[in-house]
Each structure stands twice: as structure tokens, then as C-alpha cells.
MIGU-538069 format. One line per 10 residues: number of its first residue (from 1); their letters; for each residue z, y, x of N, C-alpha, C. Coordinates in pm, whole numbers. Example, Ala and Ser with C-alpha at 12.3 -4.5 7.8 and 13.67 -1.06 7.14 Angstrom:
2
1	AS	780/-569/1319/780/-450/1230/780/-330/1320; 708/-225/1285/714/-106/1367/787/3/1290
END
This chain:
281
1	MIFEHEIPKG	2467/-1846/-5288/2526/-1908/-5169/2459/-2044/-5143; 2425/-2068/-5017/2365/-2196/-4977/2472/-2277/-4903; 2501/-2394/-4954/2603/-2478/-4893/2545/-2556/-4775; 2632/-2602/-4688/2589/-2669/-4566/2513/-2799/-4593; 2543/-2864/-4705/2481/-2993/-4731/2344/-2979/-4799; 2306/-2858/-4839/2183/-2840/-4916/2059/-2841/-4827; 1951/-2893/-4881/1820/-2884/-4816/1725/-2820/-4917; 1616/-2756/-4871/1525/-2688/-4965/1466/-2785/-5067; 1451/-2738/-5189/1388/-2817/-5294/1246/-2855/-5253; 1212/-2983/-5271/1079/-3030/-5235/1070/-3091/-5096
11	SRLYFGASAK	1174/-3075/-5014/1173/-3136/-4882/1221/-3281/-4890; 1199/-3357/-4785/1227/-3500/-4786/1338/-3537/-4688; 1419/-3633/-4729/1524/-3684/-4642/1528/-3836/-4655; 1510/-3906/-4544/1521/-4052/-4541/1630/-4089/-4440; 1715/-4183/-4477/1820/-4227/-4385/1858/-4371/-4417; 1912/-4439/-4318/1958/-4576/-4339/1848/-4667/-4391; 1877/-4736/-4502/1783/-4833/-4559/1652/-4768/-4601; 1657/-4647/-4656/1534/-4581/-4701/1445/-4545/-4582; 1507/-4502/-4471/1429/-4472/-4350/1364/-4599/-4295; 1435/-4711/-4304/1380/-4838/-4257/1263/-4881/-4344
21	RKRVLENQVC	1275/-4866/-4477/1165/-4903/-4567/1041/-4819/-4537; 1063/-4692/-4512/950/-4604/-4478/882/-4649/-4350; 962/-4680/-4249/905/-4723/-4120/831/-4856/-4135; 886/-4950/-4211/822/-5081/-4230/688/-5063/-4302; 687/-4978/-4407/562/-4952/-4479/457/-4891/-4387; 495/-4789/-4312/400/-4723/-4223/346/-4820/-4119; 433/-4902/-4061/389/-4998/-3960/294/-5101/-4020; 323/-5146/-4143/238/-5247/-4206/98/-5192/-4231; 90/-5071/-4283/-41/-5011/-4310/-113/-4980/-4180; -40/-4929/-4081/-103/-4897/-3952/-161/-5021/-3885
31	DILENNGFEE	-94/-5133/-3896/-145/-5259/-3840/-278/-5296/-3905; -287/-5279/-4038/-413/-5310/-4109/-524/-5218/-4061; -494/-5089/-4048/-595/-4994/-4004/-639/-5022/-3861; -545/-5052/-3773/-581/-5085/-3634/-666/-5210/-3628; -634/-5309/-3710/-714/-5433/-3713/-855/-5410/-3766; -874/-5298/-3836/-1008/-5262/-3885/-1076/-5159/-3796; -1024/-5141/-3675/-1092/-5058/-3576/-1058/-4911/-3577; -951/-4871/-3649/-912/-4731/-3652/-813/-4701/-3539; -826/-4584/-3480/-734/-4537/-3379/-650/-4423/-3436; -530/-4402/-3378/-438/-4304/-3434/-460/-4165/-3377
41	ILTPNFSYSQ	-440/-4064/-3462/-442/-3925/-3421/-329/-3852/-3494; -263/-3761/-3424/-163/-3674/-3485/-210/-3531/-3467; -236/-3460/-3576/-286/-3324/-3566/-171/-3223/-3570; -195/-3100/-3523/-88/-3000/-3523/-35/-2971/-3664; 94/-2941/-3673/151/-2899/-3801/96/-2764/-3845; 53/-2683/-3748/0/-2551/-3778/-152/-2553/-3771; -215/-2474/-3859/-360/-2464/-3860/-398/-2323/-3903; -511/-2273/-3854/-557/-2143/-3903/-595/-2156/-4050; -555/-2057/-4127/-564/-2068/-4273/-707/-2092/-4321; -806/-2036/-4250/-944/-2053/-4295/-993/-2197/-4279
51	HQAIANERKL	-919/-2278/-4202/-958/-2417/-4183/-900/-2509/-4291; -811/-2458/-4373/-750/-2540/-4477/-849/-2564/-4590; -831/-2673/-4663/-931/-2715/-4762/-867/-2750/-4895; -775/-2666/-4941/-717/-2692/-5072/-770/-2588/-5171; -779/-2628/-5297/-841/-2544/-5398/-763/-2415/-5423; -631/-2423/-5425/-546/-2308/-5454/-479/-2258/-5327; -533/-2151/-5269/-481/-2102/-5142/-340/-2046/-5154; -294/-2021/-5274/-157/-1973/-5292/-55/-2080/-5254; -100/-2205/-5245/-9/-2313/-5207/13/-2321/-5056; -62/-2241/-4979/-45/-2242/-4835/83/-2168/-4795
61	IKFSDEQNEQ	156/-2222/-4698/271/-2154/-4641/220/-2080/-4518; 208/-1947/-4528/137/-1868/-4429/230/-1781/-4344; 183/-1753/-4222/247/-1656/-4133/141/-1613/-4032; 177/-1529/-3937/79/-1479/-3839/115/-1526/-3699; 10/-1550/-3617/35/-1588/-3479/49/-1462/-3392; 56/-1477/-3261/82/-1364/-3172/-33/-1264/-3168; -152/-1308/-3213/-267/-1218/-3220/-293/-1170/-3363; -195/-1191/-3449/-198/-1149/-3588/-305/-1222/-3669; -345/-1340/-3623/-433/-1425/-3702/-348/-1505/-3801; -402/-1527/-3920/-324/-1595/-4023/-321/-1746/-3998
71	VSLRADSTLD	-199/-1799/-3993/-175/-1941/-3967/-100/-1998/-4087; -119/-2126/-4112/-43/-2190/-4220/4/-2328/-4174; 108/-2376/-4238/147/-2515/-4218/38/-2605/-4275; 17/-2720/-4213/-89/-2811/-4255/-71/-2850/-4402; -171/-2818/-4485/-166/-2852/-4627/-254/-2971/-4661; -337/-3013/-4567/-426/-3128/-4587/-470/-3175/-4449; -487/-3305/-4433/-521/-3359/-4301/-670/-3388/-4284; -742/-3411/-4391/-877/-3465/-4381/-970/-3380/-4296; -995/-3257/-4336/-1092/-3176/-4264/-1040/-3133/-4127; -907/-3124/-4113/-849/-3097/-3981/-886/-3206/-3882
81	VVRIITKRLG	-873/-3332/-3924/-905/-3445/-3836/-1052/-3441/-3794; -1141/-3423/-3892/-1285/-3422/-3860/-1319/-3305/-3769; -1266/-3188/-3799/-1295/-3070/-3718/-1245/-3088/-3575; -1124/-3139/-3558/-1068/-3156/-3425/-1145/-3262/-3346; -1180/-3372/-3411/-1255/-3479/-3342/-1392/-3429/-3299; -1464/-3361/-3390/-1602/-3322/-3360/-1610/-3198/-3271; -1516/-3104/-3289/-1526/-2977/-3216/-1443/-2974/-3088; -1323/-3029/-3091/-1234/-3019/-2975/-1240/-3143/-2885; -1250/-3261/-2947/-1248/-3385/-2869/-1385/-3451/-2855; -1487/-3385/-2905/-1620/-3445/-2908/-1673/-3491/-2774
91	RTTTHKKWFY	-1632/-3422/-2667/-1682/-3458/-2533/-1602/-3570/-2469; -1486/-3600/-2525/-1399/-3700/-2463/-1396/-3832/-2540; -1448/-3835/-2664/-1448/-3958/-2741/-1568/-3962/-2836; -1620/-4080/-2855/-1727/-4101/-2953/-1677/-4187/-3069; -1548/-4214/-3068/-1492/-4301/-3172/-1501/-4232/-3307; -1528/-4310/-3413/-1553/-4255/-3546/-1445/-4287/-3648; -1355/-4378/-3616/-1257/-4426/-3715/-1116/-4389/-3670; -1050/-4305/-3750/-921/-4251/-3712/-820/-4261/-3826; -692/-4281/-3791/-588/-4278/-3894/-471/-4192/-3846; -389/-4149/-3941/-276/-4061/-3910/-160/-4093/-4001
101	VQPIFSYPSK	-40/-4067/-3952/84/-4080/-4029/159/-3950/-4008; 156/-3862/-4107/214/-3729/-4089/229/-3661/-4225; 317/-3561/-4233/337/-3493/-4360/239/-3377/-4379; 225/-3334/-4503/158/-3208/-4535/260/-3119/-4605; 232/-2988/-4608/328/-2892/-4659/258/-2796/-4754; 324/-2761/-4865/269/-2663/-4957/379/-2571/-5009; 340/-2453/-5052/432/-2350/-5097/505/-2394/-5223; 636/-2364/-5238/716/-2286/-5142/780/-2372/-5033; 817/-2497/-5064/883/-2581/-4962/861/-2729/-4991; 738/-2764/-5032/710/-2903/-5067/657/-2977/-4945
111	EEYQIGCEWI	713/-3094/-4921/679/-3176/-4805/640/-3315/-4855; 523/-3365/-4814/475/-3496/-4858/425/-3576/-4738; 478/-3697/-4721/431/-3784/-4614/305/-3859/-4657; 213/-3873/-4563/87/-3941/-4590/55/-4042/-4480; -15/-4147/-4520/-83/-4237/-4426/-230/-4229/-4463; -312/-4177/-4373/-452/-4158/-4410/-546/-4204/-4302; -673/-4210/-4338/-776/-4244/-4240/-904/-4169/-4272; -982/-4145/-4168/-1113/-4081/-4182/-1215/-4163/-4104; -1326/-4190/-4170/-1436/-4265/-4108/-1552/-4169/-4095; -1566/-4113/-3974/-1662/-4006/-3951/-1803/-4062/-3937
121	DHDNIADIMN	-1899/-3990/-3997/-2041/-4028/-3991/-2066/-4164/-4055; -2002/-4186/-4168/-2020/-4310/-4245/-2005/-4273/-4392; -2093/-4325/-4478/-2089/-4279/-4618/-2094/-4391/-4721; -2069/-4516/-4681/-2062/-4624/-4779/-1921/-4631/-4835; -1900/-4566/-4948/-1766/-4553/-5004/-1706/-4688/-5040; -1788/-4788/-5066/-1736/-4921/-5099/-1653/-4977/-4984; -1689/-4943/-4860/-1614/-4994/-4744/-1471/-4942/-4744; -1453/-4814/-4772/-1319/-4757/-4769/-1239/-4796/-4894; -1307/-4816/-5007/-1236/-4863/-5126/-1187/-5006/-5107; -1267/-5089/-5042/-1223/-5226/-5015/-1110/-5229/-4912
131	LTADILKALK	-1111/-5136/-4817/-1001/-5125/-4722/-872/-5086/-4795; -883/-4992/-4889/-768/-4953/-4971/-718/-5073/-5052; -812/-5148/-5110/-775/-5267/-5188/-703/-5369/-5101; -749/-5387/-4977/-683/-5481/-4886/-539/-5438/-4858; -518/-5308/-4842/-382/-5257/-4818/-293/-5284/-4938; -344/-5257/-5059/-265/-5280/-5180/-230/-5428/-5196; -326/-5514/-5165/-300/-5659/-5172/-193/-5700/-5071; -200/-5643/-4950/-102/-5676/-4847/38/-5629/-4888; 45/-5520/-4963/173/-5469/-5011/221/-5542/-5137; 134/-5633/-5189/165/-5714/-5306/190/-5629/-5431
141	IEPILQISNI	105/-5528/-5447/106/-5447/-5569/-38/-5437/-5621; -53/-5409/-5750/-187/-5399/-5808/-194/-5282/-5906; -176/-5160/-5857/-192/-5043/-5943/-339/-5021/-5979; -366/-4926/-6065/-504/-4897/-6108/-581/-4829/-5996; -701/-4879/-5970/-796/-4813/-5881/-902/-4747/-5970; -896/-4617/-5981/-987/-4543/-6067/-1103/-4486/-5985; -1226/-4519/-6024/-1345/-4478/-5949/-1424/-4376/-6030; -1462/-4265/-5967/-1535/-4158/-6036/-1645/-4104/-5946; -1723/-4012/-6001/-1830/-3946/-5927/-1826/-3799/-5965; -1790/-3713/-5870/-1770/-3571/-5898/-1896/-3504/-5952
151	NIPKLVSNEL	-2015/-3561/-5922/-2139/-3499/-5967/-2165/-3519/-6116; -2106/-3621/-6175/-2135/-3650/-6316/-2081/-3542/-6410; -1953/-3502/-6402/-1908/-3393/-6489/-1986/-3264/-6467; -2027/-3236/-6344/-2107/-3117/-6317/-2241/-3124/-6390; -2305/-3240/-6384/-2435/-3258/-6450/-2421/-3255/-6602; -2315/-3313/-6654/-2290/-3310/-6799/-2269/-3166/-6845; -2195/-3089/-6767/-2173/-2948/-6800/-2305/-2872/-6808; -2394/-2896/-6711/-2525/-2829/-6711/-2613/-2877/-6825; -2612/-3007/-6850/-2698/-3066/-6953/-2663/-3013/-7091; -2535/-3001/-7119/-2490/-2959/-7252/-2456/-2810/-7259
161	NIDIDLLKNG	-2468/-2742/-7145/-2437/-2599/-7138/-2294/-2572/-7187; -2199/-2647/-7133/-2058/-2630/-7168/-1979/-2590/-7044; -1865/-2532/-7064/-1780/-2488/-6955/-1724/-2609/-6881; -1737/-2609/-6749/-1688/-2721/-6668/-1537/-2738/-6684; -1467/-2632/-6724/-1321/-2642/-6742/-1283/-2741/-6851; -1372/-2763/-6947/-1344/-2864/-7050/-1327/-3002/-6987; -1405/-3028/-6884/-1398/-3157/-6814/-1286/-3157/-6711; -1267/-3046/-6643/-1158/-3036/-6546/-1023/-3058/-6614; -1009/-3004/-6733/-881/-3011/-6805/-869/-3132/-6895; -975/-3215/-6899/-971/-3337/-6980/-956/-3311/-7128
171	EIATLFKLDC	-1028/-3211/-7179/-1017/-3175/-7321/-1109/-3266/-7404; -1066/-3391/-7418/-1147/-3494/-7481/-1178/-3462/-7628; -1079/-3413/-7701/-1100/-3383/-7843/-1212/-3280/-7862; -1215/-3180/-7776/-1320/-3078/-7785/-1456/-3137/-7752; -1460/-3229/-7656/-1587/-3293/-7620/-1639/-3380/-7734; -1550/-3451/-7802/-1593/-3533/-7916/-1650/-3446/-8028; -1599/-3325/-8043/-1645/-3235/-8150/-1791/-3191/-8128; -1842/-3208/-8008/-1982/-3174/-7982/-2077/-3270/-8053; -2023/-3385/-8097/-2099/-3484/-8174/-2229/-3526/-8102; -2212/-3558/-7973/-2325/-3604/-7891/-2307/-3753/-7865
181	EWLNKLIKVK	-2400/-3834/-7911/-2384/-3979/-7907/-2363/-4031/-7765; -2450/-3990/-7672/-2437/-4044/-7536/-2310/-3995/-7468; -2269/-3870/-7498/-2145/-3819/-7440/-2025/-3895/-7495; -2024/-3923/-7625/-1914/-3998/-7685/-1898/-4134/-7619; -2010/-4199/-7589/-2004/-4330/-7525/-1963/-4317/-7377; -2006/-4209/-7314/-1970/-4187/-7175/-1820/-4162/-7162; -1762/-4092/-7258/-1618/-4066/-7257/-1540/-4196/-7262; -1594/-4295/-7334/-1523/-4422/-7356/-1543/-4523/-7244; -1628/-4492/-7146/-1652/-4585/-7035/-1522/-4610/-6958; -1495/-4738/-6931/-1377/-4772/-6851/-1400/-4891/-6758
191	DIKSLEDVIS	-1514/-4961/-6774/-1539/-5077/-6688/-1689/-5090/-6663; -1726/-5189/-6583/-1865/-5206/-6544/-1955/-5230/-6665; -1911/-5313/-6760/-1993/-5343/-6877/-2022/-5218/-6959; -1920/-5138/-6989/-1943/-5018/-7070/-2025/-4914/-6994; -2014/-4912/-6860/-2097/-4821/-6781/-2242/-4866/-6785; -2267/-4995/-6774/-2405/-5046/-6784/-2466/-5012/-6919; -2388/-5021/-7024/-2440/-4995/-7158/-2480/-4849/-7177; -2405/-4756/-7118/-2431/-4615/-7143/-2545/-4561/-7056; -2572/-4624/-6943/-2676/-4575/-6853/-2812/-4568/-6922; -2837/-4659/-7012/-2969/-4664/-7077/-2992/-4550/-7176
201	IVPASIKIEL	-2887/-4478/-7216/-2905/-4375/-7321/-2875/-4233/-7273; -2824/-4217/-7150/-2793/-4082/-7103/-2921/-4010/-7060; -2919/-3878/-7055/-3035/-3803/-7004/-3068/-3842/-6860; -3195/-3825/-6824/-3241/-3865/-6691/-3167/-3792/-6580; -3124/-3668/-6607/-3057/-3588/-6504/-2924/-3648/-6462; -2864/-3732/-6547/-2733/-3790/-6520/-2743/-3935/-6475; -2851/-4000/-6510/-2865/-4145/-6490/-2849/-4187/-6343; -2909/-4113/-6251/-2907/-4153/-6110/-2764/-4158/-6057; -2683/-4057/-6091/-2545/-4054/-6042/-2461/-4164/-6106; -2490/-4197/-6231/-2420/-4309/-6296/-2456/-4441/-6230
211	EKLLSKAKDV	-2582/-4456/-6192/-2625/-4579/-6125/-2559/-4592/-5987; -2540/-4480/-5917/-2468/-4484/-5789/-2325/-4531/-5810; -2262/-4478/-5915/-2124/-4516/-5947/-2115/-4664/-5980; -2209/-4712/-6058/-2211/-4853/-6096/-2229/-4943/-5974; -2321/-4906/-5886/-2349/-4988/-5768/-2226/-5002/-5680; -2156/-4892/-5654/-2039/-4897/-5566/-1921/-4967/-5633; -1906/-4949/-5763/-1797/-5018/-5834/-1814/-5169/-5826; -1937/-5215/-5833/-1965/-5358/-5825/-1933/-5415/-5687; -1930/-5330/-5585/-1907/-5376/-5448/-1759/-5385/-5412; -1671/-5343/-5504/-1528/-5340/-5474/-1462/-5470/-5520
221	DYGNIIIAPL	-1390/-5533/-5429/-1320/-5659/-5459/-1174/-5628/-5491; -1149/-5599/-5618/-1014/-5564/-5662/-1004/-5591/-5812; -889/-5638/-5856/-876/-5684/-5993/-852/-5576/-6097; -787/-5465/-6058/-744/-5366/-6158/-822/-5235/-6140; -949/-5237/-6180/-1037/-5121/-6164/-1061/-5053/-6299; -1054/-4921/-6299/-1095/-4839/-6413/-1206/-4746/-6365; -1317/-4739/-6440/-1425/-4647/-6408/-1412/-4525/-6499; -1405/-4408/-6438/-1385/-4283/-6514/-1492/-4182/-6473; -1612/-4191/-6531/-1723/-4107/-6485/-1705/-3958/-6509; -1620/-3919/-6605/-1604/-3777/-6637/-1480/-3715/-6572
231	YYGSLRYYDG	-1404/-3793/-6496/-1285/-3738/-6432/-1325/-3635/-6326; -1254/-3521/-6325/-1283/-3414/-6231/-1155/-3382/-6155; -1144/-3428/-6030/-1022/-3412/-5952/-1009/-3273/-5891; -896/-3248/-5828/-864/-3114/-5778/-899/-3093/-5631; -922/-3199/-5553/-956/-3181/-5412/-1100/-3133/-5401; -1118/-3020/-5336/-1247/-2952/-5348/-1355/-3005/-5254; -1322/-3090/-5155/-1425/-3127/-5059/-1497/-3258/-5092; -1448/-3338/-5185/-1522/-3459/-5223/-1648/-3419/-5298; -1763/-3471/-5255/-1889/-3428/-5313/-1975/-3544/-5362; -1915/-3658/-5387/-1988/-3773/-5439/-1891/-3865/-5511
241	IYYRVINDNL	-1903/-3994/-5482/-1812/-4091/-5542/-1675/-4079/-5475; -1571/-4079/-5555/-1436/-4071/-5503/-1344/-4152/-5593; -1221/-4169/-5550/-1132/-4258/-5625/-988/-4217/-5607; -904/-4267/-5694/-760/-4250/-5678/-692/-4378/-5722; -576/-4402/-5668/-493/-4517/-5706/-371/-4461/-5780; -349/-4509/-5901/-242/-4453/-5983/-156/-4564/-6043; -30/-4532/-6062/64/-4623/-6127/151/-4539/-6219; 133/-4556/-6349/200/-4471/-6448/166/-4325/-6416; 265/-4242/-6388/239/-4100/-6361/234/-4067/-6211; 234/-4170/-6128/233/-4147/-5984/94/-4170/-5925
251	TLCNGGVYSS	48/-4075/-5844/-74/-4095/-5766/-35/-4153/-5630; -89/-4269/-5599/-55/-4338/-5475/-157/-4314/-5364; -280/-4276/-5404/-386/-4262/-5305/-500/-4179/-5362; -564/-4099/-5279/-690/-4032/-5310/-787/-4060/-5197; -913/-4084/-5232/-1012/-4108/-5129/-1151/-4077/-5179; -1246/-4057/-5086/-1382/-4030/-5129/-1475/-3994/-5016; -1596/-3957/-5056/-1702/-3914/-4964/-1701/-3762/-4957; -1720/-3707/-4836/-1725/-3563/-4821/-1815/-3527/-4704; -1852/-3401/-4696/-1933/-3352/-4585/-1854/-3246/-4509; -1845/-3262/-4377/-1775/-3165/-4294/-1847/-3153/-4161
261	EGINSLGFAL	-1862/-3031/-4114/-1931/-3004/-3988/-2072/-3063/-3989; -2135/-3065/-4107/-2270/-3119/-4121/-2279/-3270/-4114; -2164/-3338/-4125/-2160/-3484/-4113/-2103/-3543/-4241; -2167/-3646/-4294/-2112/-3719/-4408/-2005/-3816/-4359; -1889/-3810/-4419/-1778/-3896/-4379/-1703/-3942/-4503; -1606/-4028/-4483/-1523/-4071/-4595/-1383/-4105/-4545; -1290/-4106/-4639/-1153/-4134/-4599/-1061/-4141/-4719; -933/-4166/-4692/-833/-4167/-4798/-698/-4122/-4744; -610/-4087/-4835/-471/-4058/-4801/-382/-4135/-4896; -294/-4217/-4839/-190/-4286/-4916/-66/-4197/-4916
271	YTDNLLKILE	-7/-4181/-5033/111/-4094/-5045/236/-4179/-5029; 292/-4171/-4909/401/-4258/-4867/520/-4251/-4962; 559/-4131/-5000/678/-4114/-5084/662/-4185/-5219; 545/-4173/-5280/520/-4239/-5408/507/-4390/-5392; 444/-4433/-5283/435/-4577/-5258/572/-4641/-5245; 662/-4573/-5176/796/-4626/-5159/870/-4641/-5294; 844/-4547/-5386/905/-4559/-5518/856/-4685/-5589; 726/-4712/-5580/669/-4831/-5646/723/-4958/-5581; 725/-4960/-5449/770/-5080/-5378/919/-5107/-5402; 996/-5001/-5415/1139/-5019/-5443/1160/-5077/-5581
281	D	1078/-5032/-5679/1087/-5089/-5814/1050/-5237/-5815
END
């Protein structure tokens, strides 16, 4: 039996003071984005399933349209924004910087509010990381900004002929058992100094990507940075340097460089619900 007061597990409800805190947070971040030249876009809640960009398609909430084409609730905003701007609105706007405030949905009934932005045809990841840092400073919080490069775990896997799942799953103990000196030091990297030290001893195939990571990390003006060269995230479209903002067990933001519609772009998504938990604390 479903009672009248019940709402589906995973859905969101804001009212009174909590609704006001959400609105104040969204307005504050939107003001920062507008001051940095971003314009707002709201994309449809529905999208054709083949346009979705999540690793596990079982998380899509799917149904069929009137022509029996498979449709799903929006599970991610990033590639939807780029596709709509370049393919549908390309003749009416040349603007490259866009932001959105809208939820995403995943199976069976999970709803997550996001504040995100996409910078189309731009690939200097330091610019978007510094924008994220400015937002965190304006909110007067200093969670960890973790910077990684998706190409490094892939190259390590090839170099050592090991299963990439060891890196995806963070099986550090198994990696240490390989008894590889440069890998052991790479595992322990957490800041600019330790990254500089390991670059001189890694194989040539990995060095270039580590140097890219080092260069961009040095360009970020933020106090609480962790460098994690072997981290392998779950979002499948980031193809270079990417980052996340974390506080204890909460992910507050994901961002990075990606390619869509043949264009290199970058962006981030702030997770409103988790941010509100931190700000309330």
C-alpha cells in the first residue's frame, strides 16, 4: 500500500527554509557564471536514448515516443547541451559559454539537481577549474579539488599489461604487489612536488600525460588540491584532464575536457543537493 504522504525513494522535496537555501545557492552560482560570460540554457527533460552519455545504460529511465523510438529521461546534461547548441541552435547563436540549472534522472527513481556549465570549443581545463575554485571561495567552503588525467591509468595498464579494472576499482594492494618502483611512487603522488619527482622515472609513454597534468595543476589558484594521476572516474566522455570536488564521502562537482560533435569542449556539474548538505553543516 502506498500512502498519500509518500514520495518515490530517491526523489527530492524542498520546502520552506530548504527551498529558500536552494534558490539562494542557485542564484549565487548563476550570478558568478553570468559575470564570466555564460548564458543560460534549459534542455528538455526527455532525450532520445542514443544521445545519452552514461556508462551504464541500465540506469536510464526509458519509454517509447509516438513513433516507437526509445526515449529516456535526461540522465546527463553535458552532451545534450553541446548537441543542441551545435546542431539545433547553431544557425541562431554563435555563443560558446552556457550554463544550466536542472535535474537529471536515473533508474529507478533517482533525481539529482545540478548547476552546470559547458564551454564549447575551448580546451584549457585550467580556466574551468579556476572558475570552480572561484565558486567554492564565494560559497566560503574549501573541499578537496582532486585533479586527474584519464589517459594515465590507460597508459599504465598498457605499459604493465594489466587489467584496467585494477585501476578502475582502485585495487591499490594488488598494484603494490607488482613491485614496480615507478608505479609505487606514482600511486603515492598527491601534490605538485611528488608529481614532479615521479615524472623523471616513469616510462616515456606515460611522461607526456603526467607533464600535462602537472602543467594544469600549477595553473589552478586553490588551496586544497590533491593530484590523483591513477584515478579512473565513471563518466565515459572525459578524455583528458578532469577533476572532481569532494568532501568526505560526498561528490560536490565533476568537470573535465571532452570531445563532442568533433569539437573539444569543457565543463562541470555542481551537485546542488550535496552542496546544500555541506553548506548547512
